[in-house]
N, C-alpha and C positions, 0 to 999 in steps of 0.2 A: 294120170297122177296116182302115185302109190298111196294106198290106204295106210293110216297110222297104225302102228303095232298095238297089240292088246294092252301092253304095259309100257309106260314111258317114265324113266327115272331121270330127273333133271340134274344139272351140275350142282355141286355143293354151293350153298350160299356162304356169306361171310362168317356164319357161325357153325358151318359144317352140316347143315340140314339139306337133304335132297328131297325136292318135291316129287310126289308120285301121282301119276294119272293112270287110271284104269278105264279103258273104253272112252278116252277123251275127257273123263271127269276126274278132278282132283280129289283124291281120297285121303290126303294127309302128307306129312313130311317125316322122313326117317333119319335116325342118327346112325343106324348100322344095318347090316344084313338081317340080323334077327328082328330089328324094328320093322324093316321092310316086309318080312314074312308075316308079321302081325297085321300090318295094314292090308296086305293081300288077302289074308284069311278073313278079315272083316268085310272085305269087298267080294267075298265068295269066289275067290280064285282058287282053283284046286291046289292043295298043298304040295303035290308031287310035280308041279310045273317046273320045267327046267328053265332057270333064270338066265342061262347062257344061250338059250335058243334065240338066235338073232331075228327070226321071223315073228316071234311073239313079244320079245322084250327089247327095248331100245335104251341103251345106256348113253347118256349125253354127258360130256365133260369128265369122263372116266368110267371105267368098268366097275364090276361088282367088288373089286378090291379097294376102291377109293372111298374111304370113309374118314374124313379129317377130324371128326369129333373125338375129343379126349374126355370120356365120361367123368373120370375123377376130377380132372381140372375144371370141367363145367360145373360139377356139383360143389366143388370147393369154392368156386367163384360165387355161386348163388348163396352159399352159406355165409361167406365173408361179407357180401353185400347186405344180407339180412341182418347179420350180427351188428354191423356198423350202424344200420338204421335203428335197430332195437336199442343199442347203447345210447344213441342220440335221443330216442324216444324216452328212455329212462331218465336221462338228465333233464330233458324238457319237462317231463311229467313231475319230477320231484320239485323243480323250481316252480312250475305252475301251480301244483297242489299247495305248496307252502304259501305262495303269494296270494292266491285266491282267498285264503282265510286270514293270513297274518300280515300282509303288506301294510305299511303305515300310511298309505294314501289310496284314494279311490283309483287314481291312474295306475298305481302299482297292482291293484287287484284286477283291473281290466287287462293289464299286461299278463298277469298270471293266467287268466282265462284264455288268452291268446296262445300262451305256451302249452296249455293243456290241449287245445285244439291242434297245435302243431305236433304234439306228441302222438295224438291219434292218427294224424296223417302219416307220421313215420311208421307206425305199426302197420297201417294198411300197405304202405310201400314195401315193408319187409315181407309181407305175405305175397305181394305181387312179384317180388324179385324172383321167386321160384318159377313162376309162370313165364316171366319175361326171359330169364336166362335159359329156360326150358324151351318148349315149342311155341310159346307166345300165342296161346289159344284165345286169351282175352285181349282184345285190341287195345284196351286202355291200360294194360299192366305196365307197358313201357313208359307211358306218360306219368303214371303214379310213381314209378321208381325214379324218374327224372326229377319230379317235384320234390320227392323225399331227399334225394341226394343234394339238390339245390338248397333246401332248407338246412341240411346238415353242414354243407360247405359254408354257407353264409354265417350261421350261428357260431360254428366252431372257430371261424376266422375272427369274428368280432370278440368272442370270449377270450381267445388267445391274445388279441390286441389289448383287451382290458387287463389280462393277467400280466402282460409285459409292462403295461403302463403303471400298474401297481408296484411292479418290481418285487413281488413277494411270492412265496411258495404257499400253496393251499393243497388240501387233499385231492382237489380236482385238477391241479395244474398239469399233470401228465396226460389227462384225457384230451385237452384241446389240440395239442400238436399231433397226437396219435390219430385222433379223429379227422384232423385236417388232411393229413397224408392219406388216410383211408379214402376221404371224399374225392381227392384228386384221382386216386387209383380207380375208384368206382365210376367216376365220370368218364374215364377213358374206356372202361370195360363196357359200359352200357351204350356207348356210341350215340350221343344225342342227335347227330345228323340222321342216323337211321330211324330213330324214333320220330323225328320231325317228318321224314318222308313217308313213313308208313302209318302215321297217326291220321285218323279220319278228320280231326279238328286241330291241326297244328297250331293255329293262332291261339286257341283256347289253352293248349298246353303251355305255350310260351307265356301267356297272360297269367295262368295259374302259378307258374314258377316265379314270375316277376313279382306278383302280388304277395306270395308267401315270403319271398326274400325281403320285400319292402316292409312288410309287417314285422318281421323279425328284427330288421335293422331299426325300425322306428321304436319298438319296445325296448331294445337294448340301449339305444341312445337316450330314451326317456329315463330309464332306470339309472343310467350312469351320469348323464349331463344335467337333466332337469332337477332342480332343487328350488323349492318355493322361497326364493330370496325376497320376493315382493312383500312378504309378511315377516318383518323382523320380530325377534323374541323380545318382549318387553314385560317388565315386572315392577310392581310398586311395593316397596318395603318401608314401613313406617314404625317408629318407636315413639311412644308417648307416655310421659309420667303423669300420674293422677294426683289427687289431693293427699298429701302425707298425713300420717297420724302418729302421735306419741302414745306410748303405753302409759298406764296410770302412774308408774314410778318416774316417768319422763326420762328414762335412760335408754330406751330403744325407740328408734324411728322406723315406721313402716311406710314404705313408698310403693303405691300401686304402679304397675307398668304394663302397658298393652303393646304387644308386638303383632303387626298385621302384615301378612304376605298375600299379595293378590296378583293373579295373572291377568294383566290388562291388555295383552296382545291378542292376536288371532291364531296363535300357534299353541297346541298342547305341549306340555313339558313334563319332564321327570325331575323331581327334587333329589339331588345326590346328598345334600346336607344343608342344614340351616342352623344358624348360631346367633344368639344375642350375647352381648357383653356389656357390662356396666362397670365403669371405673370411677374411683374417687381421686380427684386431682388435689395435690397439696402444693401450696405456693407461699412464698414469703413476700409480704408487701414492704416496699421501700418508698419513703417519702421523696427521696432524691431520685431524679430520673436516672435510669440505667444507661450506660454508654454502649458504644459499638462493640466493645470486647464482650460484654454480656450478651448482646444480641447475636454475635457470631456463635457463642456457646449455645444459645437457644436453637439456632439453625442446625448446628451440628448434632444436637440431641433430638431433632425432629419436632421441636415445639414451635408454636407461633411466637412472634416477637411481641413483647409487652414492655411498656415504658416503666411501670412501677411495680411489676410483679415478677418474681423469679420462680419459675416452676421447679418444684423439688422432685416431682415424679408422679406417677399414677399407680394406684393400687387396685387390683381386681376385686370388685365387690360381689359380682354374680355373673355367671356365664352358663349357657346350656342351649339345648335345642329349642327352636321356636315351638315346635310341637314334638313331644317325645315319640320316637318311632316313625317320624314322618319321612325319614330317609328312604329313597326309592319310590315314594308315592307319586301318583299321577295327578296333574292339574290341568283341567280343561280351561279354555279361555273363559274368564269371568269367575273362576273358582277363587275362594278366599280361605286362607288359614289364619286364625287369630288365637292368641294365647294371652291369658292374664297372669302376670307374675306379681309377687309381693317381695320387695326388697327389704331386708332386715339390716339396719345400719345402727351401730352405737351412736347415741345422740351426742356424745362428747368427742366424736371423730374430728380430727383437725383437717378436714377437707375444706377447700374454698368452693368446690363445685363437684357435682357428679355428672358423668357423661354416659349416654347410652347409645349404642349402635347395633345394627343387625345386618347379617349378610346371608345370602343363599347361593348355592352352586347348583346349576341346572344343566340339562341337555335337552335339545329339541326332540320331542317324541315323533316328529315326522321324518327324522333322519336316523334315529337309533332308539332302541329300547333296552332296558335292563333285564337281566335274568331275575327270576323270582326270589333268589336266595340272597339278595343284596342286604336286606335288613338283618338277616341272621348270620352274616359273614363277619361280624365284628371280632377283632382281635385287639388286645391291649398290651401296653408296654410294661405291665407289672404282673406278678404272680399272685397266688392266693394270700400270701403273707404281705402283700402290698409292696414288695421289694421290686425295684426297677430291674427289668430283665432284658429289654430290647430297646435299641435306638432306632429312630426314624431315619430315612435317608438324610444326608447332611444338608441337602438343599431344602428340606422340609423343616427340620428342627435341629437344634444343637444337641450334642451328646448329653444324656441325662434328662432331657425333656420328656414329659409323659404325653401319651397320645392314645386315642382310639382310632382304629383303621377299619374301613369298610371297603370291600372289593367285590365286584361281580362282572360277569361277561356282558359285553354289549353285542346286540344283534343289529345288523344294518337294516335299512328301510326296506330292502327286498332281498330275495334269496340269490339273485344274480351276484350281488356284491358279497354276500356271505360265501358264495362258491369261489369267488376270485380273490378274496382277501383273507389274510391270516386273522384269527380271532383277536379282538381288542378287549381290554379290561379297563373298567373305570375304577379308580382308587381315590378315596378321600380320607384325609386325616383331620381329626379334631385335636389340636395341640394345645397344651398348657405349658408355658415355659417361664423361666425366671430371667428378668432383665439384669443388666450389670449392677443396677442400683438396688437390687433386692426385690423389686416389684414383680408381679406376675401378669402375663398376657395370655390371651386365648384367641385362637384364630383357626380358620379352615384353609386347607391346601388340597388341591386335587390335580389329577392327571389322567390321561387316557393313553394306554401303552400296550405293548405286547405282553404276554404272560411273563412274569418274573423280571420285567424290565422297568418296573415302576420306580426303582431306585435311581434311574438315570434322569438327571435334571433336564427338563424340556427346554429347548432353545426358543428364541422368539419365533422362529419359523415353525417349530413344532406346535407352539401355542396357537399360532395363526391357523395351522392346518386342523387342529382339533376343534377350533372355533368354527371354521368353515365346514368341516366334514360332519361334525356331530352337534354343533351348536352348544359347545361347552362355554358357559358364561358364569362370571362371578358378579352378583348383584349386591350392592351395599347401600344401606339406607343413609339418609342424612343423620349426622350426629346431633342428638338433642342434649342440651345442657341446662342445668338448674343450679343456681347459687345454693350452697348448702345452708347458709344462714337463713335463707328464705324458707327452707324446708323445716328447720327447727325453730318454730315460732315461739316467742315468749308467752308465758301463761297470761290469759285474759284477766284483767283487774276488775 
């Protein structure tokens, strides 16, 4: 039996590497003739050895001219794989870092921590890419790259699906399809079957990739689908008139009024705006019962039907914020806002009753939060000379009506939604308008829209969407009424 030659160079493998044995012992793998010379030098083979000497060197699967490796292509491949992994790591890191500290729920913060961990895995995989595409000296580098690409493929596919579902463009929108194409390319380049065969623990590799993918899917589905619907937003608003007092001349009536706003639910909320309004109602009394024609006129005017009274109209006595500067404030469950007001009314007013009502506009703080500049964002419909200069959108108020407007950006409950959605802005108007009969009315109107689209009137579907997605709710108190005659008591004898 012939003895084995001093040097044996095996056929090129699937990546162009040729295994080299000296004296029967594997000394490494070579990409090229120069690489082979380096291996032989380290194996203490004389540098002047003739590699074409058949009795000393055996070339299997091709001679000294067969080196299928393309160095620049190989290096470019390793760089592209590493860049894709690092881009994914950067996106995951940004989302995770933001959600760990700022997510609006505990689950969201846990998801943020998971994304930070996945980002670290991607960085490790990027480093291992150079070894795996190279000579694969570390046996686990292929498994690390496979897990990294699996995470990137899963996350970018789901994020792209969320972007398509939203039907919107965001600054990140171009990343998901680009990264997804890259992930399929990288998966083809790294040859998962080869990694499977050569890994010392293939089942652990598969399990790691599967667990990483499932964690990624679970957290994305949580951030997109899970919303705490089991805890509805509930608020109690109450208006109460106190004991009235006349001044010493008995020509001015002072009526104390307390307005209370309480978060009686289990969900924290942000106050976009709150408003109380007090009206004086004027009516004519008729001894003869009014007929159907008068009742129809009452219905058309929005009044209740009354047998012996004809409502002449309502005049605005007082209106304002429940608590000045409370717009944009945060209310935890159980928090209470209360304000004492003093109404000043001429004692000889020809009102038959006064009516008080309050309302508040809120969003759920577990679905979105306001930017800090909400309270300072006020704009008004008049200039310094108090001349009217701007009209609100036609669906908010009629031309010439005066208003205050507040607007600020909304941030979603987690950074994943911020990355796949266009920015939304909450806008609220406090309007004072004049009715056809000369009276004044005060009310709040609000919308959540894209930037500079607040003038578009929201449809019923839009209002349902903002209520579902952000918890935008209008809460109104019961209307309290007091007969004006009972407030202006005759002097005690």
